[in-house]
KENUTI-168500 format. One record per residue (C-alpha): y, z, x; residue number from 1; residue in three letters. Coordinates in nm, 3 decimals, decimal comma. Example, Ala and Ser with C-alpha at 12.3 -4.5 7.8 and 13.67 -1.06 7.14 Angstrom:
KENUTI-168500
node py:-0,450 pz:0,780 px:1,230 k:1 r:ala;
node py:-0,106 pz:0,714 px:1,367 k:2 r:ser;
***
This chain:
KENUTI-168500
node py:11,925 pz:0,227 px:2,780 k:1 r:unk;
node py:11,859 pz:-0,030 px:2,527 k:2 r:unk;
node py:11,827 pz:-0,020 px:2,148 k:3 r:unk;
node py:11,559 pz:-0,205 px:1,931 k:4 r:unk;
node py:11,633 pz:-0,265 px:1,549 k:5 r:unk;
node py:11,338 pz:-0,377 px:1,346 k:6 r:unk;
node py:11,465 pz:-0,620 px:1,090 k:7 r:unk;
node py:11,173 pz:-0,838 px:0,989 k:8 r:unk;
node py:11,067 pz:-0,689 px:0,657 k:9 r:unk;
node py:11,072 pz:-0,895 px:0,335 k:10 r:unk;
node py:11,293 pz:-0,662 px:0,141 k:11 r:unk;
node py:11,080 pz:-0,678 px:-0,176 k:12 r:unk;
node py:11,240 pz:-0,366 px:-0,326 k:13 r:unk;
node py:11,561 pz:-0,560 px:-0,348 k:14 r:unk;
node py:11,422 pz:-0,878 px:-0,520 k:15 r:unk;
node py:11,561 pz:-1,111 px:-0,644 k:16 r:unk;
node py:11,873 pz:-1,027 px:-0,409 k:17 r:unk;
node py:11,667 pz:-1,065 px:-0,112 k:18 r:unk;
node py:11,500 pz:-1,395 px:-0,198 k:19 r:unk;
node py:11,730 pz:-1,606 px:0,015 k:20 r:unk;
node py:11,914 pz:-1,344 px:0,239 k:21 r:unk;
node py:11,789 pz:-1,060 px:0,441 k:22 r:unk;
node py:11,812 pz:-0,711 px:0,307 k:23 r:unk;
node py:11,985 pz:-0,615 px:0,636 k:24 r:unk;
node py:12,284 pz:-0,827 px:0,534 k:25 r:unk;
node py:12,334 pz:-0,662 px:0,203 k:26 r:unk;
node py:12,668 pz:-0,528 px:0,196 k:27 r:unk;
node py:12,729 pz:-0,143 px:0,184 k:28 r:unk;
node py:13,076 pz:-0,150 px:0,054 k:29 r:unk;
node py:13,253 pz:-0,396 px:0,287 k:30 r:unk;
node py:13,006 pz:-0,445 px:0,574 k:31 r:unk;
node py:12,648 pz:-0,567 px:0,609 k:32 r:unk;
node py:12,408 pz:-0,280 px:0,635 k:33 r:unk;
node py:12,299 pz:-0,373 px:0,982 k:34 r:unk;
node py:12,653 pz:-0,369 px:1,124 k:35 r:unk;
node py:12,679 pz:0,005 px:1,051 k:36 r:unk;
node py:12,357 pz:0,058 px:1,246 k:37 r:unk;
node py:12,474 pz:-0,156 px:1,550 k:38 r:unk;
node py:12,810 pz:0,037 px:1,539 k:39 r:unk;
node py:12,624 pz:0,362 px:1,561 k:40 r:unk;
node py:12,422 pz:0,228 px:1,873 k:41 r:unk;
node py:12,746 pz:0,116 px:2,046 k:42 r:unk;
node py:12,917 pz:0,447 px:1,964 k:43 r:unk;
node py:12,631 pz:0,611 px:2,127 k:44 r:unk;
node py:12,679 pz:0,417 px:2,446 k:45 r:unk;
node py:12,399 pz:0,163 px:2,398 k:46 r:unk;
node py:12,536 pz:-0,189 px:2,375 k:47 r:unk;
node py:12,226 pz:-0,392 px:2,489 k:48 r:unk;
node py:12,049 pz:-0,447 px:2,157 k:49 r:unk;
node py:11,729 pz:-0,638 px:2,055 k:50 r:unk;
node py:11,677 pz:-0,710 px:1,681 k:51 r:unk;
node py:11,324 pz:-0,786 px:1,578 k:52 r:unk;
node py:11,354 pz:-1,058 px:1,287 k:53 r:unk;
node py:11,132 pz:-1,275 px:1,093 k:54 r:unk;
node py:11,147 pz:-1,583 px:0,898 k:55 r:unk;
node py:11,463 pz:-1,636 px:0,690 k:56 r:unk;
node py:11,676 pz:-1,384 px:0,897 k:57 r:unk;
node py:11,897 pz:-1,651 px:1,060 k:58 r:unk;
node py:12,210 pz:-1,517 px:0,883 k:59 r:unk;
node py:12,187 pz:-1,192 px:1,085 k:60 r:unk;
node py:12,225 pz:-1,410 px:1,413 k:61 r:unk;
node py:12,516 pz:-1,599 px:1,257 k:62 r:unk;
node py:12,692 pz:-1,276 px:1,145 k:63 r:unk;
node py:12,716 pz:-1,148 px:1,512 k:64 r:unk;
node py:12,782 pz:-1,484 px:1,668 k:65 r:unk;
node py:13,114 pz:-1,661 px:1,699 k:66 r:unk;
node py:13,250 pz:-1,856 px:1,421 k:67 r:unk;
node py:13,510 pz:-2,092 px:1,576 k:68 r:unk;
node py:13,580 pz:-2,288 px:1,248 k:69 r:unk;
node py:13,649 pz:-1,965 px:1,055 k:70 r:unk;
node py:13,850 pz:-1,812 px:1,338 k:71 r:unk;
node py:14,065 pz:-2,125 px:1,354 k:72 r:unk;
node py:14,115 pz:-2,126 px:0,977 k:73 r:unk;
node py:14,222 pz:-1,762 px:0,980 k:74 r:unk;
node py:14,464 pz:-1,813 px:1,276 k:75 r:unk;
node py:14,619 pz:-2,111 px:1,119 k:76 r:unk;
node py:14,670 pz:-1,926 px:0,794 k:77 r:unk;
node py:14,826 pz:-1,625 px:0,967 k:78 r:unk;
node py:14,550 pz:-1,393 px:0,861 k:79 r:unk;
node py:14,546 pz:-1,182 px:1,160 k:80 r:unk;
node py:14,395 pz:-0,873 px:1,026 k:81 r:unk;
node py:14,090 pz:-1,063 px:0,902 k:82 r:unk;
node py:14,081 pz:-1,262 px:1,250 k:83 r:unk;
node py:14,066 pz:-0,932 px:1,442 k:84 r:unk;
node py:13,777 pz:-0,817 px:1,224 k:85 r:unk;
node py:13,567 pz:-1,132 px:1,286 k:86 r:unk;
node py:13,653 pz:-1,121 px:1,660 k:87 r:unk;
node py:13,543 pz:-0,759 px:1,677 k:88 r:unk;
node py:13,198 pz:-0,838 px:1,527 k:89 r:unk;
node py:13,114 pz:-1,100 px:1,760 k:90 r:unk;
node py:13,225 pz:-0,884 px:2,059 k:91 r:unk;
node py:13,059 pz:-0,578 px:1,942 k:92 r:unk;
node py:12,751 pz:-0,565 px:2,173 k:93 r:unk;
node py:12,520 pz:-0,778 px:2,383 k:94 r:unk;
node py:12,269 pz:-0,868 px:2,098 k:95 r:unk;
node py:11,924 pz:-1,039 px:2,151 k:96 r:unk;
node py:11,670 pz:-1,164 px:1,899 k:97 r:unk;
node py:11,304 pz:-1,191 px:1,893 k:98 r:unk;
node py:11,070 pz:-1,288 px:1,604 k:99 r:unk;
node py:10,775 pz:-1,077 px:1,469 k:100 r:unk;
node py:10,525 pz:-1,361 px:1,409 k:101 r:unk;
node py:10,330 pz:-1,169 px:1,146 k:102 r:unk;
node py:10,416 pz:-0,870 px:0,914 k:103 r:unk;
node py:10,185 pz:-0,616 px:1,084 k:104 r:unk;
node py:10,394 pz:-0,299 px:1,043 k:105 r:unk;
node py:10,669 pz:-0,106 px:1,204 k:106 r:unk;
node py:10,451 pz:-0,027 px:1,511 k:107 r:unk;
node py:10,393 pz:-0,385 px:1,586 k:108 r:unk;
node py:10,758 pz:-0,472 px:1,544 k:109 r:unk;
node py:10,846 pz:-0,218 px:1,808 k:110 r:unk;
node py:10,563 pz:-0,362 px:2,048 k:111 r:unk;
node py:10,755 pz:-0,702 px:2,016 k:112 r:unk;
node py:11,030 pz:-0,535 px:2,230 k:113 r:unk;
node py:10,791 pz:-0,445 px:2,525 k:114 r:unk;
node py:10,913 pz:-0,704 px:2,762 k:115 r:unk;
node py:11,282 pz:-0,666 px:2,671 k:116 r:unk;
node py:11,289 pz:-0,287 px:2,732 k:117 r:unk;
node py:11,051 pz:-0,269 px:3,024 k:118 r:unk;
node py:10,966 pz:0,058 px:3,169 k:119 r:unk;
node py:11,279 pz:0,250 px:3,054 k:120 r:unk;
node py:11,333 pz:0,483 px:2,757 k:121 r:unk;
node py:11,488 pz:0,308 px:2,455 k:122 r:unk;
node py:11,643 pz:0,369 px:2,117 k:123 r:unk;
node py:11,484 pz:0,266 px:1,796 k:124 r:unk;
node py:11,709 pz:0,239 px:1,482 k:125 r:unk;
node py:11,582 pz:0,158 px:1,141 k:126 r:unk;
node py:11,826 pz:-0,047 px:0,914 k:127 r:unk;
node py:11,755 pz:0,137 px:0,580 k:128 r:unk;
node py:11,940 pz:0,459 px:0,691 k:129 r:unk;
node py:12,309 pz:0,487 px:0,784 k:130 r:unk;
node py:12,411 pz:0,802 px:0,946 k:131 r:unk;
node py:12,768 pz:0,976 px:1,008 k:132 r:unk;
node py:12,842 pz:1,267 px:1,233 k:133 r:unk;
node py:13,127 pz:1,346 px:1,484 k:134 r:unk;
node py:12,862 pz:1,285 px:1,742 k:135 r:unk;
node py:12,640 pz:0,990 px:1,637 k:136 r:unk;
node py:12,286 pz:1,077 px:1,546 k:137 r:unk;
node py:12,159 pz:0,830 px:1,824 k:138 r:unk;
node py:12,373 pz:0,998 px:2,093 k:139 r:unk;
node py:12,240 pz:1,354 px:1,981 k:140 r:unk;
node py:11,879 pz:1,211 px:2,046 k:141 r:unk;
node py:11,981 pz:1,069 px:2,376 k:142 r:unk;
node py:12,120 pz:1,401 px:2,489 k:143 r:unk;
node py:11,789 pz:1,576 px:2,389 k:144 r:unk;
node py:11,580 pz:1,318 px:2,571 k:145 r:unk;
node py:11,787 pz:1,363 px:2,873 k:146 r:unk;
node py:11,718 pz:1,741 px:2,863 k:147 r:unk;
node py:11,350 pz:1,735 px:2,809 k:148 r:unk;
node py:11,258 pz:1,387 px:2,937 k:149 r:unk;
node py:11,030 pz:1,292 px:2,649 k:150 r:unk;
node py:11,042 pz:1,107 px:2,324 k:151 r:unk;
node py:11,264 pz:1,244 px:2,043 k:152 r:unk;
node py:11,296 pz:1,158 px:1,682 k:153 r:unk;
node py:11,553 pz:1,251 px:1,420 k:154 r:unk;
node py:11,444 pz:1,464 px:1,128 k:155 r:unk;
node py:11,596 pz:1,562 px:0,786 k:156 r:unk;
node py:11,486 pz:1,811 px:0,528 k:157 r:unk;
node py:11,372 pz:1,644 px:0,210 k:158 r:unk;
node py:11,298 pz:1,791 px:-0,144 k:159 r:unk;
node py:10,939 pz:1,825 px:-0,237 k:160 r:unk;
node py:10,947 pz:1,535 px:-0,467 k:161 r:unk;
node py:11,028 pz:1,296 px:-0,174 k:162 r:unk;
node py:10,785 pz:1,422 px:0,085 k:163 r:unk;
node py:10,528 pz:1,159 px:-0,006 k:164 r:unk;
node py:10,769 pz:0,893 px:0,071 k:165 r:unk;
node py:10,827 pz:0,976 px:0,445 k:166 r:unk;
node py:10,642 pz:1,040 px:0,770 k:167 r:unk;
node py:10,639 pz:1,415 px:0,788 k:168 r:unk;
node py:10,612 pz:1,640 px:1,107 k:169 r:unk;
node py:10,477 pz:1,971 px:1,186 k:170 r:unk;
node py:10,568 pz:2,171 px:1,490 k:171 r:unk;
node py:10,737 pz:2,470 px:1,654 k:172 r:unk;
node py:11,116 pz:2,527 px:1,641 k:173 r:unk;
node py:11,199 pz:2,580 px:2,014 k:174 r:unk;
node py:11,576 pz:2,581 px:1,971 k:175 r:unk;
node py:11,794 pz:2,577 px:1,661 k:176 r:unk;
node py:11,701 pz:2,266 px:1,481 k:177 r:unk;
node py:11,484 pz:2,131 px:1,752 k:178 r:unk;
node py:11,108 pz:2,109 px:1,722 k:179 r:unk;
node py:10,824 pz:2,050 px:1,959 k:180 r:unk;
node py:10,611 pz:1,846 px:1,732 k:181 r:unk;
node py:10,221 pz:1,877 px:1,726 k:182 r:unk;
node py:10,150 pz:1,671 px:1,399 k:183 r:unk;
node py:10,289 pz:1,368 px:1,229 k:184 r:unk;
node py:10,151 pz:1,247 px:0,895 k:185 r:unk;
node py:10,249 pz:0,910 px:0,732 k:186 r:unk;
node py:10,355 pz:0,963 px:0,364 k:187 r:unk;
node py:10,134 pz:1,269 px:0,286 k:188 r:unk;
node py:10,091 pz:1,420 px:-0,057 k:189 r:unk;
node py:10,290 pz:1,737 px:-0,080 k:190 r:unk;
node py:9,985 pz:1,954 px:-0,097 k:191 r:unk;
node py:9,870 pz:1,857 px:0,256 k:192 r:unk;
node py:10,216 pz:1,787 px:0,422 k:193 r:unk;
node py:10,276 pz:2,009 px:0,728 k:194 r:unk;
node py:10,643 pz:2,064 px:0,632 k:195 r:unk;
node py:10,929 pz:1,909 px:0,452 k:196 r:unk;
node py:11,081 pz:1,769 px:0,764 k:197 r:unk;
node py:11,098 pz:1,385 px:0,739 k:198 r:unk;
node py:11,131 pz:1,128 px:1,003 k:199 r:unk;
node py:11,455 pz:0,959 px:0,928 k:200 r:unk;
node py:11,469 pz:0,623 px:1,117 k:201 r:unk;
node py:11,625 pz:0,723 px:1,452 k:202 r:unk;
node py:11,423 pz:0,754 px:1,777 k:203 r:unk;
node py:11,441 pz:0,770 px:2,155 k:204 r:unk;
node py:11,106 pz:0,668 px:2,285 k:205 r:unk;
node py:10,954 pz:0,657 px:2,629 k:206 r:unk;
node py:10,771 pz:0,347 px:2,725 k:207 r:unk;
node py:10,434 pz:0,500 px:2,713 k:208 r:unk;
node py:10,460 pz:0,438 px:2,334 k:209 r:unk;
node py:10,357 pz:0,083 px:2,391 k:210 r:unk;
node py:10,014 pz:0,204 px:2,520 k:211 r:unk;
node py:9,994 pz:0,419 px:2,206 k:212 r:unk;
node py:10,067 pz:0,136 px:1,970 k:213 r:unk;
node py:9,795 pz:-0,086 px:2,148 k:214 r:unk;
node py:9,533 pz:0,183 px:2,066 k:215 r:unk;
node py:9,644 pz:0,240 px:1,700 k:216 r:unk;
node py:9,407 pz:0,118 px:1,426 k:217 r:unk;
node py:9,570 pz:-0,027 px:1,113 k:218 r:unk;
node py:9,662 pz:0,257 px:0,898 k:219 r:unk;
node py:9,862 pz:0,314 px:0,569 k:220 r:unk;
node py:9,896 pz:-0,031 px:0,397 k:221 r:unk;
node py:9,672 pz:-0,190 px:0,645 k:222 r:unk;
node py:9,976 pz:-0,210 px:0,900 k:223 r:unk;
node py:10,013 pz:-0,076 px:1,244 k:224 r:unk;
node py:10,218 pz:0,246 px:1,168 k:225 r:unk;
node py:10,466 pz:0,377 px:1,429 k:226 r:unk;
node py:10,391 pz:0,735 px:1,300 k:227 r:unk;
node py:10,031 pz:0,703 px:1,402 k:228 r:unk;
node py:10,133 pz:0,582 px:1,754 k:229 r:unk;
node py:10,388 pz:0,870 px:1,795 k:230 r:unk;
node py:10,106 pz:1,105 px:1,721 k:231 r:unk;
node py:9,918 pz:0,987 px:2,028 k:232 r:unk;
node py:10,214 pz:1,071 px:2,259 k:233 r:unk;
node py:10,140 pz:1,374 px:2,497 k:234 r:unk;
node py:10,477 pz:1,544 px:2,409 k:235 r:unk;
node py:10,739 pz:1,473 px:2,148 k:236 r:unk;
node py:11,041 pz:1,644 px:2,008 k:237 r:unk;
node py:11,238 pz:1,633 px:1,695 k:238 r:unk;
node py:11,587 pz:1,718 px:1,596 k:239 r:unk;
node py:11,689 pz:1,817 px:1,246 k:240 r:unk;
node py:12,010 pz:1,603 px:1,192 k:241 r:unk;
node py:12,284 pz:1,794 px:1,021 k:242 r:unk;
node py:12,534 pz:1,512 px:0,972 k:243 r:unk;
node py:12,537 pz:1,292 px:0,664 k:244 r:unk;
node py:12,245 pz:1,035 px:0,627 k:245 r:unk;
node py:12,244 pz:0,774 px:0,362 k:246 r:unk;
node py:11,898 pz:0,629 px:0,259 k:247 r:unk;
node py:11,958 pz:0,282 px:0,139 k:248 r:unk;
node py:11,597 pz:0,168 px:0,112 k:249 r:unk;
node py:11,602 pz:0,111 px:-0,257 k:250 r:unk;
node py:11,866 pz:-0,035 px:-0,489 k:251 r:unk;
node py:11,982 pz:0,287 px:-0,647 k:252 r:unk;
node py:12,041 pz:0,465 px:-0,325 k:253 r:unk;
node py:12,201 pz:0,157 px:-0,200 k:254 r:unk;
node py:12,456 pz:0,144 px:-0,495 k:255 r:unk;
node py:12,522 pz:0,511 px:-0,445 k:256 r:unk;
node py:12,605 pz:0,481 px:-0,088 k:257 r:unk;
node py:12,837 pz:0,190 px:-0,155 k:258 r:unk;
node py:13,025 pz:0,396 px:-0,400 k:259 r:unk;
node py:13,056 pz:0,693 px:-0,154 k:260 r:unk;
node py:13,191 pz:0,448 px:0,114 k:261 r:unk;
node py:13,446 pz:0,293 px:-0,116 k:262 r:unk;
node py:13,557 pz:0,650 px:-0,209 k:263 r:unk;
node py:13,624 pz:0,723 px:0,145 k:264 r:unk;
node py:13,851 pz:0,414 px:0,173 k:265 r:unk;
node py:14,201 pz:0,525 px:0,076 k:266 r:unk;
node py:14,299 pz:0,165 px:-0,028 k:267 r:unk;
node py:14,018 pz:0,167 px:-0,274 k:268 r:unk;
node py:13,959 pz:0,523 px:-0,372 k:269 r:unk;
node py:14,204 pz:0,548 px:-0,678 k:270 r:unk;
node py:14,083 pz:0,211 px:-0,835 k:271 r:unk;
node py:13,722 pz:0,327 px:-0,815 k:272 r:unk;
node py:13,801 pz:0,675 px:-0,963 k:273 r:unk;
node py:13,991 pz:0,514 px:-1,239 k:274 r:unk;
node py:13,716 pz:0,266 px:-1,308 k:275 r:unk;
node py:13,464 pz:0,547 px:-1,330 k:276 r:unk;
node py:13,677 pz:0,757 px:-1,550 k:277 r:unk;
node py:13,774 pz:0,478 px:-1,798 k:278 r:unk;
node py:13,457 pz:0,268 px:-1,799 k:279 r:unk;
node py:13,175 pz:0,498 px:-1,725 k:280 r:unk;
node py:13,250 pz:0,855 px:-1,817 k:281 r:unk;
***
């Protein structure tokens, strides 16, 4: 199985920080956002990864490539710990890149991967959500796909005030936390939302999704919405993810996630707590 990571967006919600660098390269504590996503893919057994990029995203390629000058410098200076980290990044996965020529929505970005994934099911992972669990979220979806043989998406329960920010599903719970989905609505007003179960940015899709994308008319925002294509599938399942998910799609949530991750680092925890107590509280 292969993975597709759409990373062609302009990151306007993070301006001016994203004027000259991709939002996917913004650090969450001590690593770029997209590295967490790729590590989840690899830990789920998927190390053939296609990143769909756009103009101005070259630094993503550079991050996962070898840096001989930097490696030589670290080796010469005896900084072995940093050297191991740099070598680990470049050896993490077999990563490919393709450009989305025009900003035409998430559905179109996924369609760019058609030749790469071929006729096999594939993983899609969005870069504005980081997940943590004993078994990675993506691996859980793969297991459900292998059981039912159909497309599967990750879901999370969201409070009423956030419903209109997400794609929302309706359906029947056929096992604990597993739904057979019969309705998907992109960013509905709360009054017409079929549930409070939101699509959270992890998918295992069957290749018939490409035919569905071809037959989708521009939807919300004038773009080809993946949610609209998913609704055309004959059968689709969803799993409510019970691990930790961190939405970093805006600057406040991004900052909160960075603080949470810093507090999980024993080397940084005490300094961060002292700073909060002395400077903020």
